C-alpha positions as CSV (number, residue, x, y, z in Angstrom):
1,M,-18.0,-0.6,43.5
2,S,-21.5,-1.2,42.3
3,K,-22.4,-3.8,39.7
4,N,-23.2,-1.0,37.2
5,S,-19.9,0.8,37.8
6,H,-18.0,-2.4,37.4
7,A,-19.8,-3.2,34.1
8,L,-19.2,0.4,32.8
9,L,-15.5,0.2,33.7
10,S,-15.1,-3.3,32.0
11,R,-16.8,-2.0,28.9
12,R,-14.5,1.1,28.7
13,L,-11.4,-1.1,29.1
14,F,-12.6,-3.4,26.4
15,L,-13.3,-0.5,24.0
16,G,-10.0,1.1,24.8
17,S,-8.0,-2.0,24.2
18,A,-9.9,-2.8,21.0
19,A,-9.3,0.7,19.6
20,A,-5.5,0.4,20.4
21,T,-5.4,-3.0,18.7
22,L,-7.1,-1.6,15.6
23,A,-4.8,1.5,15.5
24,A,-1.6,-0.5,15.8
25,P,-1.3,-1.5,12.1
26,A,-1.9,2.2,11.1
27,L,0.7,3.4,13.5
28,A,3.2,0.8,12.3
29,Q,2.7,2.0,8.7
30,T,3.5,5.6,9.5
31,S,6.7,4.9,11.4
32,D,10.1,4.2,10.0
33,S,10.8,0.5,9.8
34,T,14.0,-1.5,10.2
35,E,14.7,-4.5,8.1
36,F,17.9,-6.6,8.3
37,R,19.6,-7.4,5.0
38,P,23.2,-8.7,4.9
39,G,25.7,-6.2,3.3
40,V,23.1,-3.5,3.0
41,S,22.3,-0.5,5.2
42,N,19.9,-2.0,7.8
43,V,17.6,1.0,8.0
44,I,14.9,1.4,5.3
45,R,12.9,4.5,5.6
46,R,9.1,4.4,5.1
47,N,7.6,4.4,1.6
48,A,7.7,8.0,0.4
49,S,7.1,9.0,-3.2
50,S,6.2,12.5,-4.2
51,F,3.9,12.6,-7.1
52,R,4.1,15.9,-9.0
53,M,3.5,16.2,-12.7
54,L,6.4,17.7,-14.6
55,D,6.9,19.2,-18.0
56,W,9.5,17.6,-20.3
57,Q,10.9,20.8,-21.7
58,P,13.2,21.8,-18.9
59,H,14.9,18.3,-19.1
60,F,15.0,17.4,-22.8
61,D,15.6,19.4,-26.1
62,T,13.3,17.2,-28.1
63,L,11.0,14.2,-27.6
64,T,12.5,12.2,-30.4
65,N,12.0,8.5,-29.6
66,G,10.2,9.5,-26.4
67,A,11.7,10.4,-23.0
68,I,12.0,9.0,-19.5
69,L,12.9,11.2,-16.6
70,C,13.8,9.3,-13.3
71,D,13.8,11.6,-10.3
72,I,15.8,10.0,-7.6
73,T,14.6,12.5,-4.9
74,S,10.9,12.2,-5.5
75,R,11.3,8.5,-6.4
76,A,9.2,8.9,-9.5
77,L,9.6,8.0,-13.2
78,H,8.0,10.3,-15.9
79,F,7.5,9.1,-19.5
80,W,6.5,11.2,-22.5
81,N,5.9,9.7,-25.9
82,E,7.3,11.3,-29.1
83,D,4.4,13.7,-29.7
84,A,3.7,14.3,-26.0
85,S,0.2,12.9,-26.3
86,V,1.0,10.2,-23.7
87,Y,2.4,11.2,-20.3
88,K,2.8,8.6,-17.5
89,L,4.0,9.0,-13.9
90,Y,5.1,5.9,-11.9
91,P,6.4,5.4,-8.4
92,T,9.8,3.8,-8.3
93,S,12.5,2.2,-6.1
94,V,15.8,4.0,-6.3
95,P,19.4,3.2,-5.3
96,Q,20.0,2.7,-1.6
97,T,23.0,5.1,-1.4
98,D,24.5,8.0,-3.3
99,D,27.5,5.9,-4.3
100,L,25.2,3.4,-6.0
101,T,23.4,6.2,-7.8
102,R,24.3,7.2,-11.3
103,K,22.9,10.4,-12.7
104,G,22.9,11.9,-16.2
105,R,21.8,11.0,-19.7
106,S,21.4,7.5,-21.1
107,E,19.1,5.7,-23.5
108,I,17.3,2.4,-23.8
109,V,19.4,0.0,-25.8
110,R,17.5,-3.2,-25.3
111,K,14.1,-4.5,-24.1
112,V,13.7,-7.9,-22.5
113,E,10.5,-9.7,-21.5
114,G,11.3,-12.3,-18.8
115,P,14.8,-11.1,-18.0
116,S,17.4,-13.2,-16.3
117,W,19.6,-11.7,-13.5
118,A,23.2,-12.0,-12.4
119,P,24.8,-9.8,-9.7
120,T,27.4,-7.4,-10.8
121,P,31.0,-8.0,-9.5
122,A,30.5,-5.2,-6.9
123,M,27.2,-6.7,-5.8
124,K,28.8,-10.1,-5.4
125,E,31.6,-8.5,-3.4
126,R,29.1,-6.9,-1.0
127,N,26.9,-10.0,-0.8
128,P,28.9,-13.1,-1.5
129,E,26.0,-15.3,-0.5
130,W,23.9,-14.2,-3.4
131,P,23.4,-16.7,-6.2
132,D,25.5,-16.2,-9.4
133,F,22.4,-16.4,-11.7
134,I,18.6,-16.4,-11.5
135,G,16.6,-17.2,-14.6
136,P,13.2,-15.7,-15.5
137,G,10.4,-16.3,-13.1
138,P,8.9,-15.4,-9.8
139,E,12.3,-15.4,-7.9
140,N,13.9,-13.0,-10.4
141,P,14.7,-9.6,-8.9
142,L,14.2,-7.9,-12.3
143,G,10.6,-8.8,-12.3
144,T,8.7,-9.5,-15.6
145,H,10.3,-6.9,-17.9
146,A,13.5,-4.9,-18.2
147,L,14.7,-1.9,-20.1
148,Y,18.5,-2.0,-20.5
149,L,20.3,1.3,-20.5
150,S,23.4,2.3,-22.4
151,W,25.2,2.3,-19.0
152,Q,26.6,-1.2,-18.2
153,Y,24.6,-2.9,-15.4
154,Y,21.9,-0.2,-15.2
155,R,18.2,-1.1,-15.9
156,I,14.7,0.1,-15.5
157,H,12.9,-3.1,-14.5
158,G,10.0,-4.6,-12.5
159,T,10.3,-6.2,-9.1
160,Q,8.6,-9.1,-7.4
161,D,9.1,-7.4,-4.0
162,T,6.5,-4.6,-4.1
163,R,7.7,-3.3,-0.7
164,K,10.7,-1.8,-2.5
165,I,8.7,0.7,-4.5
166,G,8.9,4.2,-3.1
167,R,12.1,3.4,-1.2
168,R,15.8,3.7,-1.5
169,S,16.2,0.0,-1.9
170,S,17.9,-0.9,-5.1
171,N,21.6,-1.6,-6.0
172,G,21.6,1.1,-8.7
173,C,18.6,0.3,-10.9
174,I,15.2,2.0,-11.1
175,G,12.5,-0.5,-10.1
176,L,8.7,-0.4,-10.9
177,Y,5.7,-2.5,-10.0
178,N,5.5,-5.3,-12.6
179,H,2.2,-4.0,-14.0
180,H,3.8,-0.5,-14.5
181,I,7.0,-1.8,-16.2
182,E,4.8,-3.9,-18.5
183,E,3.0,-0.7,-19.5
184,L,6.2,1.3,-19.9
185,Y,7.8,-1.6,-21.8
186,A,5.0,-1.3,-24.4
187,L,5.5,2.5,-24.7
188,A,9.3,2.8,-24.7
189,K,11.6,1.6,-27.4
190,P,15.4,1.3,-28.1
191,G,16.5,4.9,-28.5
192,T,14.1,6.3,-25.9
193,Q,16.0,9.0,-24.0
194,V,16.6,8.5,-20.3
195,L,17.7,11.2,-17.8
196,L,18.3,10.4,-14.1
197,I,18.3,13.5,-11.9
């Protein structure tokens, strides 16, 4: 093999391996990932939210007190204020399994900035190693703000773990990025209608 041929082959090998190295993170992002978590389904599908604007009228009779629609399938939360002049669409995390999912009508009964967290009895049964209580702060799974629903144990809240957004990853609640729940927290109020479909 001539010196020029050898140099050309070496250059091609270098460029090919460099391209493969650069493409690896992109390929990893598009494939399904597996993450081990005790007591939880060990397969977490890739982040997949479907963003489609919706009209409030097929879902609510009125916008009195505003309205929140949580679409479990598309993993999106829609908010309309009382006069429909404000419409927001946010990506969410949704319950991991159908048996953790509650659908139907509820409403916001309480708003808490800097919420504390305690696992429900069912969560503690599934995950006995979990702590009994976590106060407000960076380790809190409810993030920076929480909207408490009329259903016991159900919340719309922030999350410190941004990997959860767009996934089936919660134990029943609807999770948002902290900056999105902060915005929604300012817009929603006790009495805001909530519908999970």
